[in-house]
C-alpha positions, 0 to 999 in steps of 0.5 A, spaced: 225 144 615 223 145 608 215 147 609 210 145 603 206 151 600 200 153 603 197 155 597 196 149 593 193 145 599 189 150 603 187 156 598 192 161 601 192 158 608 186 162 610 181 157 612 186 153 616 189 159 620 182 161 622 181 154 624 187 154 628 185 161 631 178 158 633 181 152 637 176 148 632 177 140 631 177 139 624 179 134 618 184 137 614 183 137 606 176 135 603 172 130 606 176 124 604 181 126 608 183 122 614 187 126 619 183 129 624 186 135 629 185 139 634 190 145 635 187 148 641 193 149 646 192 146 654 196 147 660 197 141 664 196 144 671 197 141 678 190 137 677 193 134 671 190 133 664 186 128 661 184 128 654 179 124 649 182 125 642 176 123 639 171 127 642 175 133 644 173 133 651 178 134 657 178 133 664 183 132 670 185 126 673 179 126 678 175 128 672 177 124 666 172 124 660 169 118 658 173 114 654 180 118 655 186 117 651 191 120 655 192 123 662 199 128 663 200 130 670 206 133 675 208 127 680 210 131 686 210 125 691 215 119 693 218 116 689 217 120 683 222 125 681 218 131 680 216 132 674 211 131 667 209 124 667 203 120 663 198 115 664 194 110 660 187 107 660 186 100 661 181 097 657 178 090 657 184 088 662 190 090 657 193 096 654 194 093 647 190 100 644 194 105 649 202 108 650 207 112 647 212 111 642 219 109 645 226 107 645 226 101 649 223 103 656 224 110 654 218 115 651 221 118 645 221 126 643 220 125 636 222 130 631 217 132 626 216 127 620 217 121 625 212 116 623 208 113 628 204 107 627 203 100 628 210 098 627 213 102 633 214 100 639 210 103 645 211 105 652 206 104 657 209 106 664 205 110 668 210 113 673 211 107 676 216 109 680 222 112 676 223 117 672 227 114 667 222 113 662 221 120 661 228 123 661 226 125 654 221 129 656 224 132 663 227 137 659 225 143 655 222 142 648 218 147 643 218 142 637 218 135 639 212 130 639 209 124 643 207 119 638 201 115 641 196 109 639 189 109 642 182 106 642 177 110 637 171 108 640 167 111 634 170 106 629 172 101 634 179 101 631 187 102 634 189 109 631 195 112 631 197 120 632 201 125 635 201 130 641 205 136 640 208 138 647 211 144 650 215 143 656 219 147 661 226 146 665 223 143 671 223 136 669 218 138 663 214 143 667 211 148 666 207 144 660 202 145 655 199 140 650 199 144 644 195 140 639 194 133 637 192 129 630 191 122 629 189 118 623 182 115 623 183 109 619 188 106 623 194 107 618 200 110 620 201 118 621 207 123 621 209 126 627 207 134 626 203 132 620 196 135 619 194 133 612 194 127 608 195 131 601 201 131 597 206 134 601 205 134 608 203 140 612 206 140 619 203 144 625 208 148 626 207 151 619 202 156 621 205 162 624 201 165 629 
């Protein structure tokens, strides 16, 4: 993949690299940019991992942060195949502001540059009995993205984003959420994109 030059977008890349090293949440580019990112890597443990994308607060399945947007966990009991699963919040009696990009009823493992927005189809399976919706994530990945939609409580809008998941050979485990970004105006975003300026800059552009 041809990568955008960092010098024109980040002044040589120093500022962006420091943000990645610090694990800080940041808005890429100047203050008018609309992509918000958190590049911190967090492992999915046996207790699960719940995340609020807006506040960057994490917890477990038992200690979900207020306004959580996604929970990732390891299914270890029947009827689940042991592996990685996702769970989505039910707000106001529906899931209209939740879910992961999918093909049919199967969650997609997106390549960098794939659009994520209102024109995608979204899967809402929350480990309802079979492993089929998770087939694309029950394999080893290091460079794929889960496209997501969620309710931004700060702006009261549906936002679209991506989660970079690193998954292992045991039906997705060991699993790590290796950063995420979202577009905070409700517009579409490209999987892996961290900038709205000119050519897209992708998270994997930063070799640490």
